[in-house]
C-alpha positions in Angstrom: -29.1 22.1 -24.8 -25.6 23.1 -23.6 -22.9 23.7 -26.1 -20.5 20.8 -26.6 -17.3 21.5 -24.6 -14.0 21.5 -26.4 -11.6 19.3 -24.3 -8.3 21.0 -23.5 -5.4 20.2 -25.8 -3.3 17.3 -24.5 -0.1 15.8 -25.8 -0.5 12.8 -28.0 -0.1 9.6 -25.9 2.8 7.6 -27.2 4.1 4.3 -25.9 7.1 4.4 -23.7 8.8 6.9 -21.3 9.1 9.7 -23.9 5.3 10.0 -24.2 5.0 10.0 -20.4 7.6 12.7 -20.0 5.9 14.9 -22.6 2.6 14.5 -20.9 4.2 15.4 -17.5 5.5 18.6 -19.0 2.3 19.5 -20.7 -0.3 18.6 -18.0 -1.0 22.0 -16.6 -4.8 21.8 -16.5 -6.9 20.5 -13.6 -7.4 23.6 -11.5 -11.1 23.7 -10.5 -11.1 27.4 -11.5 -10.8 26.4 -15.1 -14.3 25.5 -16.1 -16.0 24.5 -19.3 -19.5 23.4 -20.4 -20.5 19.9 -21.3 -23.6 18.5 -23.0 -24.1 16.4 -19.9 -25.1 19.5 -17.9 -28.0 21.9 -18.4 -27.2 25.3 -19.9 -25.3 27.6 -17.6 -23.5 24.9 -15.6 -19.9 23.9 -16.0 -17.3 21.4 -14.8 -13.5 21.6 -14.3 -11.6 21.1 -17.6 -9.5 18.4 -15.8 -12.5 16.2 -16.6 -10.8 15.6 -20.0 -7.3 14.9 -18.6 -6.2 11.3 -18.6 -6.3 10.1 -15.0 -2.8 8.7 -15.2 -1.5 12.0 -16.6 -3.2 13.8 -13.8 -1.7 11.5 -11.2 1.8 12.0 -12.6 1.3 15.7 -12.4 0.2 15.5 -8.8 3.2 13.3 -8.0 5.4 15.8 -9.6 4.0 18.9 -7.8 2.7 17.7 -4.4 5.0 16.9 -1.4 3.1 13.6 -1.3 -0.2 12.4 -2.7 -2.6 10.9 -0.2 -5.4 8.5 -1.1 -7.9 7.3 1.5 -8.8 3.7 1.2 -12.3 2.8 0.0 -14.0 -0.2 -1.6 -17.1 1.2 -3.4 -18.3 4.1 -5.4 -20.1 5.7 -2.4 -16.9 5.9 -0.4 -14.9 7.2 -3.3 -17.5 10.0 -3.8 -17.1 11.0 -0.2 -13.3 11.2 -0.7 -13.9 13.4 -3.7 -16.4 15.6 -1.9 -13.9 16.3 0.9 -11.2 17.4 -1.6 -8.7 14.6 -1.5 -6.6 14.3 -4.6 -6.5 10.5 -5.0 -8.6 7.5 -4.2 -7.1 4.2 -3.2 -9.3 1.2 -4.0 -8.3 -1.4 -1.4 -8.3 -5.1 -2.1 -8.7 -6.1 1.5 -11.6 -3.7 2.0 -13.1 -5.0 -1.2 -12.9 -8.6 0.2 -14.6 -7.5 3.4 -17.1 -5.1 1.8 -18.2 -7.2 -1.1 -17.6 -10.8 0.0 -17.6 -10.6 3.7 -14.3 -12.4 3.8 -10.6 -11.8 4.3 -7.7 -10.9 2.0 -6.4 -14.3 0.8 -7.0 -14.2 -2.9 -10.6 -15.2 -2.5 -12.0 -12.9 -5.2 -11.1 -12.8 -8.9 -9.5 -10.0 -10.9 -12.6 -9.4 -13.0 -14.6 -8.7 -9.8 -12.4 -6.0 -8.5 -11.8 -4.5 -12.0 -15.6 -4.2 -12.5 -15.9 -2.5 -9.1 -13.1 -0.1 -10.0 -14.8 0.6 -13.3 -18.0 1.5 -11.6 -16.1 3.7 -9.1 -14.4 5.7 -11.9 -17.8 6.1 -13.6 -19.4 7.1 -10.4 -16.8 9.8 -9.7 -17.4 11.3 -13.2 -21.1 11.3 -12.6 -20.6 12.8 -9.1 -18.7 15.7 -10.7 -21.7 16.4 -12.8 -24.2 16.2 -10.0 -22.1 18.4 -7.7 -21.7 21.0 -10.5 -25.5 21.5 -10.4 -26.0 21.7 -6.6 -29.7 22.1 -5.9 -31.3 25.3 -7.2 -34.5 24.5 -5.3 -32.8 24.6 -1.9 -30.2 27.1 -2.7 -27.3 24.6 -2.5 -24.5 26.1 -4.6 -22.7 24.2 -7.3 -19.4 22.6 -6.3 -16.7 22.3 -8.9 -14.7 19.2 -8.0 -11.8 17.6 -9.8 -12.1 13.8 -10.3 -9.3 12.2 -8.3 -7.2 9.5 -9.9 -8.1 6.0 -8.7 -5.3 3.6 -7.7 -6.3 0.0 -7.6 -4.9 -3.1 -5.8 -4.0 -5.8 -8.4 -2.7 -8.3 -5.8 -0.3 -10.8 -7.4 -1.9 -10.4 -10.9 -4.3 -13.3 -10.4 -2.1 -15.7 -12.3 0.7 -15.6 -14.8 1.7 -12.8 -17.2 -1.4 -13.5 -19.3 -3.7 -13.0 -16.3 -1.7 -9.8 -15.7 -2.3 -8.8 -19.3 -6.0 -9.2 -19.0 -6.2 -7.5 -15.6 -4.2 -4.5 -16.8 -6.4 -4.1 -19.9 -9.5 -4.1 -17.7 -8.1 -1.5 -15.4 -6.7 0.8 -18.1 -9.9 0.7 -20.1 -11.8 1.4 -16.9 -10.1 4.7 -16.5 -8.0 3.7 -13.5 -4.8 5.8 -13.1 -2.5 3.3 -11.5 -2.3 -0.2 -10.1 0.2 -2.2 -8.0 1.3 -5.8 -8.3 3.2 -7.7 -5.6 5.8 -10.4 -5.6 3.9 -13.0 -3.6 3.3 -16.6 -4.6 -0.4 -17.2 -5.4 -2.8 -17.5 -3.7 -1.5 -14.4 -2.0 -2.6 -12.9 1.3 -2.6 -9.6 3.0 0.9 -8.4 3.7 0.1 -8.5 7.5 -1.0 -12.1 7.5 1.6 -14.7 8.2 2.8 -17.4 5.8 3.8 -15.3 2.8 6.1 -16.7 0.0 7.8 -14.9 -2.9 7.9 -15.7 -6.6 11.3 -15.5 -8.4 12.5 -12.0 -9.3 12.3 -12.8 -13.1 8.6 -13.8 -12.7 7.8 -10.5 -10.9 9.7 -8.5 -13.5 7.8 -10.2 -16.3 4.5 -9.1 -14.7 5.8 -5.5 -14.4 6.9 -5.6 -18.1 3.5 -6.9 -19.1 1.7 -4.1 -17.2 3.7 -1.5 -19.0 3.3 -3.2 -22.4 -0.5 -3.4 -22.1 -0.8 0.2 -21.0 1.4 1.4 -23.8 -0.4 -0.7 -26.4 -3.7 0.9 -25.2 -2.2 4.3 -25.7 -1.8 5.2 -22.0 1.9 5.6 -21.7 1.2 7.5 -18.4 -0.3 4.5 -16.6 1.4 4.4 -13.2 2.9 1.1 -12.3 3.6 0.3 -8.7 5.9 -2.6 -7.7 5.4 -4.0 -4.2 7.7 -6.4 -2.4 6.8 -8.5 0.6 10.4 -9.6 1.0 10.8 -8.1 4.5 8.4 -10.6 6.2 8.1 -13.5 3.7 9.0 -16.9 5.2 9.8 -18.5 1.8 11.7 -17.1 -1.1 14.1 -18.4 -3.8 16.9 -16.3 -2.3 18.7 -17.3 1.0 18.6 -13.8 2.5 15.7 -12.8 4.7 14.4 -9.6 6.2 15.3 -6.0 5.2 18.3 -7.0 3.0 16.1 -9.2 0.9 13.5 -6.4 0.6 16.1 -3.9 -0.5 17.6 -6.4 -3.0 14.1 -7.1 -4.5 13.4 -3.4 -4.7 16.6 -2.7 -6.5 16.1 -5.5 -9.0 12.6 -4.3 -9.8 13.9 -0.8 -10.4 16.7 -2.2 -12.6 13.9 -3.2 -15.1 13.1 0.5 -15.6 9.4 -0.2 -15.2 8.1 0.8 -11.8 7.0 4.4 -11.3 6.6 3.8 -7.5 8.2 1.2 -5.3 6.3 -0.2 -2.3 7.8 -2.3 0.5 5.2 -3.8 2.8 6.4 -3.4 6.4 5.2 -5.7 9.2 5.1 -3.0 11.9 4.9 0.8 12.2 8.5 1.1 13.3 10.4 4.0 11.8 13.8 2.4 11.4 13.0 -0.2 8.7 11.3 2.5 6.6 14.3 4.8 6.8 16.7 1.9 6.1 14.8 0.8 3.0 14.3 4.2 1.4 17.9 5.3 2.1 19.4 2.1 0.7 17.2 2.3 -2.5 17.9 6.0 -3.1 21.6 5.5 -2.6 21.5 3.7 -6.0 18.4 5.3 -7.5 18.3 8.8 -6.1 15.1 9.8 -7.8 13.0 6.9 -6.6 9.5 7.6 -5.3 7.9 5.2 -2.9 4.4 4.1 -2.1 3.6 3.7 1.6 0.8 1.8 3.3 -0.2 3.7 6.5 -1.7 0.4 7.5 -4.8 -0.1 9.5 -3.1 -3.3 10.8 -0.9 -1.1 13.1 -2.0 0.4 16.4 -0.7 3.8 15.6 -2.4 5.2 18.7 0.0 3.3 20.8 3.0 4.9 19.2 4.3 7.9 21.2 5.8 9.4 18.0 4.1 7.9 14.9 5.5 8.7 11.5 3.8 11.7 9.9 2.8 12.0 6.3 5.2 15.0 6.1 8.1 12.9 7.3 7.3 10.1 4.8 7.2 12.7 2.0 10.7 13.8 3.0 11.9 10.2 2.8 10.8 10.1 -0.8 7.3 8.7 -0.4 5.2 10.0 -3.2 1.9 8.1 -2.6 0.5 7.4 0.9 -2.7 5.5 1.5 -4.6 3.9 4.4 -5.9 0.6 3.0 -8.8 0.0 5.2 -9.6 3.5 6.4 -13.1 3.6 4.9 -13.9 0.1 6.1 -13.0 0.9 9.7 -14.9 4.2 9.6 -17.9 2.4 8.3 -17.6 -0.3 10.9 -17.3 2.3 13.7 -20.2 4.6 12.5 -22.6 1.8 11.7 -21.8 0.0 15.0 -22.6 3.2 16.9 -25.9 3.6 15.1 -26.9 0.0 15.7 -26.0 0.2 19.3 -28.1 3.4 19.7 -31.0 1.8 17.8 -30.9 -1.2 20.1 -30.8 1.0 23.3 -33.1 3.9 22.3 -35.1 2.6 19.2 -36.3 5.5 17.0 -34.4 8.0 19.2 -31.1 6.4 18.1 -31.8 7.4 14.5 -33.2 10.8 15.4 -30.0 11.5 17.2 -28.0 10.7 14.1 -30.2 13.1 12.0 -29.5 15.9 14.5 -25.8 15.4 14.1 -26.2 15.3 10.3 -28.2 18.5 10.2 -26.4 20.5 12.8 -25.7 24.0 11.5 -21.9 23.6 11.5 -21.9 20.1 10.1 -20.6 19.4 6.5 -22.2 16.1 5.9 -22.9 15.7 2.2 -24.9 12.5 2.6 -27.5 14.1 5.0 -29.7 14.6 1.9 -29.4 11.4 0.1 -31.4 13.0 -2.8 -28.8 15.8 -3.3 -25.8 13.5 -2.8 -27.1 10.9 -5.3 -28.0 13.6 -7.9 -31.7 14.0 -7.9 -31.6 17.7 -8.7 -29.2 17.0 -11.6 -31.5 14.3 -13.0 -34.5 16.6 -12.8 -32.8 19.5 -14.5 -31.1 17.5 -17.3 -34.2 15.3 -17.7 -36.3 18.3 -18.2 -33.8 19.8 -20.7 -33.9 16.5 -22.6 -37.7 16.3 -22.5 -37.6 13.1 -20.4 -41.0 12.0 -19.1 -41.9 12.4 -15.4 -38.8 14.3 -14.4 -39.3 17.5 -12.5 -39.8 18.9 -9.0 -43.6 19.0 -8.9 -45.6 17.1 -6.2 -49.3 16.5 -6.0 -49.2 18.5 -2.8 -46.7 21.1 -1.5 -43.8 19.4 0.4 -42.2 21.6 3.1 -38.4 21.7 3.3 -38.6 21.4 7.1 -40.4 18.1 6.8 -38.3 16.2 4.2 -34.7 16.1 3.0 
């Protein structure tokens, strides 16, 4: 059996900003070149020591050191594992994508907080398992180990699914699930996607109460680094307690949320991909809070391909955006890819699927899912199962199976 790894030393988590600042200064691990053994791997295999870094601490370090942190939007463990395989440093768990992918419906508060929290928990667990399976590779086929860092997972918390006590429960579920961050928005419940009409806003005091509760729960659970993201829909809401409308209301809301001292990132949901409102919002906020970092939804609701000069991630980073995400990127990719396969199957039957396999197994293709056995960790299970004397785990077959015949 492998020697038990000694997790790298970390600063003691303390409630409040002092503990978070100490963790920020001390969080220097996480490079995939720093490896250590774990009893969850056979002898001779290792994982990055970042495995034992609190995900929120890791996210804070990335926000501090990266020009911007980008997280592709996914809605299940499989998509998150692909994000991790391709080297992205964050995973965004999209509420709208979750509604489509798990319920086949739209983003109008039609699922409960416990549902998405459980999906987020399973996703974090899957990423940790994926790190183990990739660290083994496949000795039988000569697939080399890959030492992948587990990306922090940022989760959509909608409007908190109720009052501050619903927020209390939801935050506890997410923190204990190993989620790095969550965002809450200032919409009246039942909320809706920021790009669906008819939005209304809760009073500022109610939103600030939800933010305070998120921070209080995270601190109480010993994760003072938990990243709290405040979102305002003030720019396009049709009903709010205040008389102002539009960008002025969005700026005022953002400033009042920052006045609370709670949010680590501020997100304004913009109704279009126009550059001017983004520049106006970030400039106005930073005039009063110069160190503010923003979250930005590079929304799938916008036809970026029609924009002759779309905003770039680099430009957003220069405006102070610390976290960028495409909410429904994974859902759209899945819809396109599966639609193409189904169309090919309908037109060319078995040849439609054979064509897909040719693309997967092309010499220059890096498609980790082409062998579903390797991707899901069959080699890992065989090796560790054998090491732990588990019954009927191994690579033997009743007859020789040729590698050119099966995956």
